[in-house]
C-alpha positions in Angstrom: 0.0 0.4 -0.2 3.3 2.4 0.7 4.1 1.8 -3.0 0.9 3.2 -4.0 0.7 6.1 -1.9 4.1 6.8 -3.1 3.7 6.3 -7.2 0.4 8.6 -6.5 2.7 11.7 -4.6 5.2 10.7 -7.6 2.3 11.8 -9.9 1.7 14.9 -8.1 -1.8 13.7 -5.7 -2.4 16.1 -3.3 -4.4 13.5 -1.4 -4.2 9.5 -1.5 -6.3 7.4 -3.6 -10.0 7.0 -1.8 -10.9 3.7 0.1 -13.3 1.3 -0.9 -15.6 2.7 1.8 -15.9 6.2 0.6 -16.9 5.8 -3.5 -18.3 8.7 -3.5 -14.7 10.6 -3.0 -13.3 9.6 -6.3 -11.1 12.4 -7.3 -7.8 12.6 -7.1 -6.5 16.7 -7.0 -3.6 17.0 -8.8 -0.9 19.5 -7.9 -0.8 22.8 -9.6 2.0 24.4 -11.8 2.2 26.6 -8.6 2.6 24.3 -5.9 5.1 22.9 -8.0 7.6 24.8 -10.3 9.0 21.7 -12.0 5.2 19.9 -12.7 5.8 22.3 -16.6 9.0 20.1 -16.9 7.1 16.5 -16.6 4.6 17.9 -19.5 7.2 18.3 -21.9 9.6 14.7 -21.1 7.6 12.5 -23.4 7.8 15.3 -26.3 12.0 15.8 -25.9 12.4 12.2 -25.9 10.1 11.1 -29.1 12.0 14.3 -30.8 15.0 12.7 -29.7 14.4 9.6 -31.3 12.7 11.5 -35.0 16.3 13.6 -34.7 18.1 9.4 -34.5 16.3 8.5 -37.1 16.6 11.6 -39.1 20.6 10.9 -38.7 20.2 7.1 -39.8 17.8 7.7 -43.4 19.9 10.6 -44.0 23.0 7.9 -43.8 20.9 5.4 -46.1 19.8 8.5 -48.9 23.7 8.6 -49.0 24.4 5.1 -49.2 21.6 4.7 -52.0 22.8 7.6 -53.9 26.2 6.4 -54.0 25.4 3.0 -54.9 23.6 4.8 -57.8 26.7 6.3 -59.1 28.6 2.2 -59.0 26.2 0.9 -61.0 25.3 4.1 -63.7 29.6 4.6 -63.6 29.1 0.3 -64.7 26.3 0.6 -67.2 28.4 3.4 -69.2 30.9 0.6 -70.0 29.0 -2.2 -70.9 28.0 -2.8 -74.7 25.1 -1.8 -75.4 23.4 -5.8 -75.8 23.9 -7.8 -73.0 22.8 -9.7 -69.6 25.0 -7.4 -68.2 23.7 -4.3 -69.0 20.1 -5.8 -68.4 20.2 -6.5 -65.1 22.3 -3.1 -64.4 19.3 -1.4 -65.5 17.5 -3.4 -63.1 19.0 -2.6 -60.2 18.9 1.2 -61.5 15.2 0.9 -61.4 15.1 -0.8 -57.9 17.4 1.9 -56.7 15.2 4.9 -57.7 12.2 3.2 -55.7 14.4 2.8 -52.9 15.6 6.4 -52.9 11.8 7.8 -53.2 11.0 5.1 -50.4 14.2 6.8 -48.9 13.1 10.7 -49.2 9.9 10.2 -48.4 10.4 8.5 -45.0 13.2 11.1 -44.5 10.4 13.6 -45.1 7.6 11.9 -42.2 10.8 11.8 -39.9 11.3 16.0 -39.9 7.4 16.0 -39.9 7.8 14.0 -36.4 10.3 16.4 -35.7 9.1 19.2 -35.9 5.4 18.1 -34.5 7.0 17.2 -31.3 8.7 20.3 -31.0 5.6 21.9 -31.3 3.8 19.5 -29.2 6.4 20.2 -26.6 5.9 24.3 -27.4 2.7 23.6 -26.7 3.1 22.5 -23.5 4.8 24.6 -21.8 3.0 27.5 -23.1 -0.4 25.9 -21.7 1.1 25.2 -18.5 1.0 29.3 -18.5 -2.8 28.7 -18.9 -3.4 26.5 -15.6 -2.2 29.4 -13.6 -4.2 32.1 -15.0 -8.4 31.9 -15.5 -8.4 31.1 -18.8 -8.9 27.5 -18.7 -10.9 27.5 -22.4 -7.5 28.4 -23.2 -5.5 25.7 -21.5 -7.9 23.2 -23.3 -7.3 24.5 -26.5 -3.7 24.1 -26.2 -3.8 20.9 -24.9 -6.0 19.9 -27.8 -3.6 21.3 -30.2 -0.1 19.7 -28.1 -2.3 15.7 -28.1 -3.3 16.7 -32.1 0.7 17.3 -33.1 2.1 14.2 -30.8 -0.5 12.8 -32.7 0.8 13.4 -36.2 4.5 13.0 -34.8 3.3 9.3 -33.8 1.4 9.1 -36.9 4.7 10.1 -39.2 7.2 8.3 -37.3 4.9 4.8 -37.8 4.6 5.7 -41.4 8.1 6.2 -41.7 9.1 3.9 -40.0 7.0 1.2 -42.2 8.8 2.9 -46.0 11.8 2.3 -43.9 11.6 -1.4 -44.2 10.3 -1.6 -47.4 13.0 0.1 -48.5 15.5 -3.0 -46.1 13.2 -5.2 -48.1 14.2 -4.1 -51.3 17.7 -3.7 -50.6 17.9 -7.2 -49.8 16.9 -8.2 -52.7 19.0 -6.3 -54.8 22.4 -7.5 -52.5 20.7 -11.5 -53.4 20.7 -10.7 -57.2 24.5 -9.4 -56.9 25.5 -12.0 -55.3 23.7 -14.5 -57.9 25.7 -12.3 -60.2 28.6 -12.7 -59.1 28.5 -16.8 -58.5 27.0 -17.4 -61.6 28.8 -14.7 -63.8 
């Protein structure tokens, strides 16, 4: 029972959870931002962590884009030195087509990750700005800003999910391309 009370105090509760014999008193009063100056910062933690995750995904995706561009240049150089007819030329052309699909997927995923990064940063800023309305009598302003922050965070999460799905598809194409290259090297 002491653990439960500690958790409620850590979350900012000013009273213990109601006991079963007092069912008419179900509300738990949360500490306001004036009581705890660090309460506003706790609202920002989730968007800050998701902003960091988005940044990491952007860096990794930029690296993938660079690898696809490098591979495209190598295949294009090989294609330039091949005879106009032949099996190797057809394979290089297929690889260039697959690389075009890959870089399109990577660019689209990168756009979604950047959108998520901006959305999480906006959600964090809105959370801080909304915390100013909790000490004033403008509860409508707090509700509006809280809804905007929630919408911004939801857009960010959706962008992460869609971008990760695109990166999974790009990885599948990269593995298929690699298998084709191994096949070419094993049976010239």
